[in-house]
N, C-alpha and C positions, 0 to 999 in steps of 0.2 A: 731597116738600118738607115743610118744617116740622121737627118733632123726630124724631130717630132715636137709638136707644140702642146703643152699642157697648161691650162689656166693662164698664168701671166708670164710664162717663161718657155723658151725653147730648150730642148734637150738634145744632146748628141749621143747616138747609140751605135755601138759596134760590137760584134762578136769577137771575143779575144781569148787567148790562152794566157794563163798566169803561172809562171814557173817559180813564183815566190820572190823574184827579183825585179823582173820587168814584165810588161804586157806587150803582146804582139798580135797583130791583126790576123784573124783566123776565121774568116767567113766560110761557112760550109765545111769546116774541119770538125771531126768528131771530138767531143769533149770540150768544145769551146763554150763559153758562157757569155750571156749578154751583159755588157757593161754600159752604164748610163752616166753621163756628165751633165750637170745643170749649167746652162749658159748664164742664167741670171738676168735675162732681159727678153723683151718681146720683139726686138728688132731682128728681122730675118737676115739682113746683110751682115750684122755683127755675128749672128749665130753661124752663118756659112763660113766666116773667117775662122771662128773658133773650131768648127768642124774640120777645116783644112789643117789647122795646126795640130789637132789631136791625131788625125789620120797620118800625118807626116811622122809624128813621134812613134806611132804604133808600127809603121813600116820600117822605121830606122831602129826600132828596138830600144828607144831611149825613154819610153814612158815607164816611170818607176811604179812598181807594185805597192799597193797599200800594205801588203803583208810584210814589207821591209820594216815598217814601223811597228806592226803588230808583234812580230816575232821577238822583239826586244823586251817584251813584257816579262816582268818577274813573276814568280809563283805567287807572291803576296798580292800583286795587282790582279792576277787572274782569279785568285780566291775571292776577292771583293766582287768581281763580276759574276763569278760562278754562283754565289749564293743568291743572286738576284734573278737568275734564270727561272722563268715561270715553271718549267718542267721540274726543276729541282725544288722549288718552293712547295710543290704539291706532294712531295714525297712524305710518307708517314714518319720517316726518320729525320725530317728536316731540323727540328730543334737540336737533337743530339748531334746531327751532322755538322751544324754550324759551330757547336761547342768544340767538337774534335778538330775541326779545321782551324779554329782560332787558337786553341790551347796546345795542339799537338803538331799538326802539319805545317802551319805557317811558321812557328818558331824554328822548325827544322829546315824546311825548304824555302822559306820566304824570300831570301835575297838572291836565290839562284834564278837565272833566266830559264823560261820554260823550255826553249830549244836546247839548253845545255844539260838538262836532266838526263841521267843515264841509268841503266839497269843496276849498275854498281851503287849508285846513290840510294836506290830503293832497297837493295840488299843491306847496305850499311844502316839504313833507317830501321829495317826489321830487326837487325842484330842489336842495335842500341835500345830500341823500344822494348825488345823482348827480354832485356836483362832483369826487369823487375815485374814483368806482367805475363799473363797467360797467353798462349798462342792464339786463342779465340779473340782476345782483345786486340792483339796486333793485326789479326786478319781483318777486323772491322775497319781499322785505320787504313790498311792496305786497299781494301775494297773502295773506300771513299776516294782515295788517291786515284785509283783506276778510273772511277767515274768522272772525276775532275778532268783527267787527261783525255778521256774519251770525248767529253764535251768540248775540250779545246781543239781536238782533231776535227770535230764537226764544223768548227768555225775557222778551219784552215790555219790555226795557230801552231799546230804540230803536224808532223808527217807520220809519227808512230807513237804508240802508247807504251812507254818503257816499263810502266808498272805491270802491264800484262805479261811481260817477258820474265817476270820473277814469280816462281811458284810459291803458293801459300799452302803450307802443310796443313793437313786436317788436324784440328785439335783433338786431343784425347780427353774429351770432357763428357763422354757418354756416362749417364748415371742410371742406376737401377734401384734407387731407394723408394720403397713403398712402405707406408705406415701399416703396422699391425693394427687390428681393430682396437685393441686396448690403448695403443699409442694415440690413435685418432681421437678416442674418447677423452683422453687426458688433455690433448692439445685444444680441442674444440671447447671443452668445459672451462679451461683456464683462460681462454681468450676474452678480451674486453668485449662488452656487448656490441659496440659499434663495429668491431672487427669480425665477429662471428659470421655474419652473412657473407662477407668476402671469402672467408675460409670455406664455408659450405658450398659456395658457387664453384670455387676451384676444385673441391673434392668430388662433387657430384657431376660436374660438366667437363672438367679438363680444360676449361677456357684459359687462355694465356692471361698473365697478369694485366698487360696493357688493355686487353679486351674487356676485362672485368672492371678495371678502374675507369675506363672511358665509356662504360655502358650508361645509356640514358633511358628514362622511362618510356619514351616513345618507341623504343625498340623491344619492349617487354610486353608480350600479350599473355596475360594470366588466364584468359578464357580458353585460349588454345594451348596453354602450357608451353609457350615457345619464347625463346630469345632470338631476335633477328639481328645478325651481324652483317653490316655492309662490307663490301670489299675494301673500302678505305680504312677499316679498322683491323682487318685480319692480316696475318703475316704473309700469306701467299697471294693476297689481293683478290681472293674469291669469297663472295658472300656465302653465308651458310645459316641454317636454322639449328638452334640448339634446344632440344627438348628438356623439360623440367621434370624432376621427380616430385612426388606429392610433398615431401618434406621441404624441398627447396621452394616449391610454389607457395606453400603456406608461409615460409619465412619471408619471401618477397612481398606477399600480400600484407603481412603485418608491417613490413617496412614501408610499403607504399602509403598505408593509412596511419602511419605514426603521427601522433600529435593531433589526431582528429581531422586531418586534411588529406584528401586523396590526391596524390601527386600524378600528374600526367606528362610532366616534362622535367628537365634538369637531370643531374647525375643521380644514379641509383644509390651509389655508395658514397657517403659523406661522413666527415667527422667535424662536428660543430659548424656545419654549413659550408665546409670547404672540402675540396677533393682529397681523398685519402692518399697519403704518401708514406715514404719510409717503411714500406710493407715488409721488405726483407729484414729490416732491423727489428720490427715487431715480432716476426716469426722467430728470429734468432734469439730474442730475449725469452720468448715463450718456451722454446726448445731447451734453452739453458735452465730455465726454472723447473721444467718438467723432466729434465734429464733425458731428452730425446736427442739422440746423436745423429750427426751427419744428415740433417734434413733442412731443405730450403723451400721457399714457397713454390718454385717451379716443379718440385717433386709431387705436388698435388696432381699435376697433369699425368705423371706416371701412375699415381694411385687410381685415377679415373679410368685410364686405359686398361690397367690390369684388372680392376674390379669388374669392368664391363665384359672383358674377355672371360674372366672366371664365372661370370653369370651366364655365359653361353651366347653372348651377342656376337653376330657375325663380324668378321674383320672389316668388310666393306662398310657396314653400318657404323662401327666405331670410328673408322677413318672419317666418315661424313660428319659425325658429331663433333669430334675434336679438331677437325681441319687438317688432317694429314693427307698430303698429296701423293705419297708413295708408301708401298708396303715396307720398304727398308726403314723409313722413318717410324712407321708404326711399330716395327719390331724393336727399335731402340727404346721405346716407351713401354713395351709389353714385358713385364717381369714375370719369370717363371719361378715360383717359390720352391724351396727344397722339398717340401712335402709333396708337391706335384711331381717332381722328378722321382721321388721314392714310390709314389703311387703308380707312375708309369712303368717302373721296373717290376713292381708287384704284378701288374696286369700282364706284362711280358712273360714273367715267370709262370703265371697261371696258364697262359696260352701254350707255352712250350711243354709244360707238364701234361696238359690235356692231350696235346698231339702225341707225346711220347707214350702215354697210357693207351691211346687209341691204336698206335702202331704195335704195341705189345699184344693187345687183344687180337689184332689181325693175325699176328704171328702164331698165337696160341690156336686160333681157329684153323689156320692153314695147316698146323701140325697134326690136327685130329684126323 
């Protein structure tokens, strides 16, 4: 504590407590943090004078906390700083996050001071935002807001996260749409040639759309019949291996050697040399043309899970392939068809009948 010299300047160092308004001297006090002031010169006499002035202010409680300036920050100002945080920039959702902050959160909260935000403000935001949008969409915005305020708390800009005080209801968006074999044949046959491999990958592997469209050739091993997905590409952040069926392997092999050139890098799925986009629109148009109702691209994930289960693959293996981290999530994607239910009741009826017949035979024998 006291004076230290570094390079061309002295520094004054004291352990202090910061209540958000003033700093107070707190040597040996639990929770105290080291605070350093740069003197700006190498003259020890001047440095000792500066040390005495700082110590006097700390003892008198007149040293103003830097947080006094910080807490006057508006939400819009914090949003500008937030998107530059290294941890935030590494998030897989960073591009979409920036877009939602700019187009949704800043227009609503921008002029408010961070410390003036209340749970009521968040509730009002949810109500206003939810007038024209699904609960799941509002929840995404809500979660981004929570993360922004959490980061602000880490930097002592806030003392509590008001967004965490507001409950986010679970969206009722569970789907159970699985294509019948005849529907899949019509959909895959009608698809443009450049889009068929995308559909096949989704149908056979259950990979998420962003995992498919972001896939590069260096992550495809056709000799081992595997696709390797790093944690940075997966939703749950866990790397996984996705096995290939012979049909999908053959499709990818032809795609790799398309044009007489064997590709070893770059995107696997392209359209005219560019990344595939507007996927949901393409599927929508195909379904409309083929009169396939209530089906979206993500439902291919339901198809893969259900087909694997119907083929007798163990639950744990399916979860490993498609990247489900809980049985609860697996069951959301596992669709039980009506004929399966009917078959189950037939088996039950057979069992009960067999038992009843056996009981009657025992009774007859006992009566003899």
